C-alpha positions as CSV (number, residue, x, y, z in Angstrom):
1,M,235.3,34.3,-5.3
2,R,231.9,35.2,-3.9
3,P,229.4,37.6,-5.4
4,P,229.2,41.1,-3.7
5,A,227.7,41.2,-0.2
6,C,224.5,42.7,-1.6
7,F,223.5,39.3,-2.9
8,D,223.7,37.9,0.7
9,D,221.8,40.7,2.3
10,R,218.0,39.9,2.4
11,E,216.7,43.4,1.7
12,A,219.3,44.1,-1.0
13,R,218.7,40.8,-2.6
14,R,214.9,41.5,-2.6
15,L,215.6,44.8,-4.4
16,I,218.0,43.1,-6.9
17,D,215.4,40.5,-7.6
18,Q,212.7,43.1,-8.2
19,L,214.9,45.2,-10.5
20,C,216.0,42.2,-12.5
21,K,212.4,41.1,-12.9
22,K,211.4,44.6,-14.0
23,H,214.2,44.9,-16.5
24,V,214.2,41.2,-17.6
25,V,217.7,40.5,-16.3
26,D,218.7,37.0,-15.2
27,V,219.8,37.3,-11.5
28,L,222.2,34.3,-11.7
29,L,223.9,35.9,-14.7
30,L,224.2,39.2,-12.9
31,E,225.8,37.4,-9.9
32,E,228.2,35.5,-12.1
33,L,229.2,38.7,-13.9
34,C,229.7,40.5,-10.6
35,E,232.0,37.7,-9.5
36,V,234.1,38.1,-12.6
37,I,234.4,41.8,-12.0
38,G,235.3,41.1,-8.4
39,R,238.1,38.7,-9.4
40,H,239.6,41.3,-11.8
41,S,239.1,44.4,-9.7
42,G,242.2,45.9,-8.3
43,S,244.5,43.8,-10.5
44,G,245.1,46.7,-12.9
45,R,244.8,44.2,-15.7
46,K,241.8,43.2,-17.8
47,D,243.4,40.1,-19.2
48,G,240.8,37.3,-19.4
49,I,237.8,39.3,-18.3
50,V,236.2,39.2,-21.7
51,S,236.7,35.5,-21.9
52,E,235.2,35.0,-18.5
53,F,232.2,37.3,-19.5
54,N,231.7,35.2,-22.6
55,T,231.8,32.0,-20.5
56,C,229.2,33.3,-18.1
57,I,227.0,34.4,-21.0
58,D,227.4,31.1,-22.8
59,A,226.4,29.2,-19.6
60,F,223.4,31.5,-19.2
61,L,222.3,30.8,-22.8
62,E,222.7,27.1,-22.3
63,R,220.6,27.3,-19.1
64,H,218.0,29.3,-20.9
65,R,217.8,26.8,-23.8
66,N,217.5,23.9,-21.3
67,E,214.7,25.7,-19.5
68,E,212.8,26.3,-22.7
69,S,213.2,22.6,-23.9
70,G,212.1,21.4,-20.4
71,E,215.4,19.7,-19.6
Protein backbone atom coordinates (compact mmCIF):
# COMPACT_ATOMS: atom_id res chain seq x y z
CA MET A 1 0.00 0.00 0.00
CA ARG A 2 1.20 3.45 -0.83
CA PRO A 3 0.77 6.57 1.27
CA PRO A 4 -1.99 8.97 0.19
CA ALA A 5 -1.43 10.89 -3.04
CA CYS A 6 -0.71 14.08 -1.10
CA PHE A 7 2.72 12.66 -0.29
CA ASP A 8 3.49 12.40 -4.03
CA ASP A 9 2.23 15.87 -4.98
CA ARG A 10 5.11 18.37 -4.76
CA GLU A 11 3.11 21.30 -3.37
CA ALA A 12 1.16 19.18 -0.93
CA ARG A 13 4.35 17.47 0.21
CA ARG A 14 5.99 20.86 0.77
CA LEU A 15 3.07 21.89 2.98
CA ILE A 16 3.16 18.58 4.85
CA ASP A 17 6.89 19.00 5.46
CA GLN A 18 6.36 22.57 6.73
CA LEU A 19 3.54 21.54 9.06
CA CYS A 20 5.47 18.55 10.37
CA LYS A 21 8.49 20.74 11.06
CA LYS A 22 6.35 23.39 12.76
CA HIS A 23 4.63 20.83 14.99
CA VAL A 24 7.68 18.58 15.45
CA VAL A 25 6.13 15.56 13.73
CA ASP A 26 8.26 13.00 11.90
CA VAL A 27 7.17 12.95 8.23
CA LEU A 28 8.13 9.31 7.70
CA LEU A 29 6.11 8.27 10.74
CA LEU A 30 3.13 10.24 9.43
CA GLU A 31 3.44 8.50 6.04
CA GLU A 32 3.63 5.08 7.64
CA LEU A 33 0.60 5.74 9.84
CA CYS A 34 -1.36 6.98 6.81
CA GLU A 35 -0.46 3.77 4.98
CA VAL A 36 -1.81 1.72 7.89
CA ILE A 37 -5.05 3.70 7.88
CA GLY A 38 -5.30 3.23 4.12
CA ARG A 39 -4.91 -0.53 4.42
CA HIS A 40 -7.69 -0.68 7.00
CA SER A 41 -10.10 1.86 5.52
CA GLY A 42 -13.24 0.43 4.05
CA SER A 43 -12.70 -2.94 5.65
CA GLY A 44 -15.23 -2.26 8.38
CA ARG A 45 -12.87 -3.95 10.82
CA LYS A 46 -10.15 -2.50 12.95
CA ASP A 47 -8.44 -5.82 13.70
CA GLY A 48 -4.70 -5.36 13.68
CA ILE A 49 -4.62 -1.58 13.27
CA VAL A 50 -3.36 -0.97 16.81
CA SER A 51 -0.65 -3.56 16.35
CA GLU A 52 0.41 -1.96 13.07
CA PHE A 53 0.42 1.50 14.68
CA ASN A 54 2.62 0.13 17.46
CA THR A 55 4.98 -1.39 14.90
CA CYS A 56 5.27 1.97 13.09
CA ILE A 57 5.89 3.82 16.34
CA ASP A 58 8.47 1.26 17.49
CA ALA A 59 10.30 1.60 14.15
CA PHE A 60 10.22 5.40 14.50
CA LEU A 61 11.66 5.21 18.02
CA GLU A 62 14.41 2.86 16.84
CA ARG A 63 15.29 5.23 13.95
CA HIS A 64 15.32 8.15 16.37
CA ARG A 65 17.62 6.30 18.80
CA ASN A 66 19.96 5.38 15.94
CA GLU A 67 20.07 8.99 14.73
CA GLU A 68 20.90 10.22 18.21
CA SER A 69 23.67 7.66 18.66
CA GLY A 70 25.10 8.42 15.21
CA GLU A 71 24.48 4.98 13.72
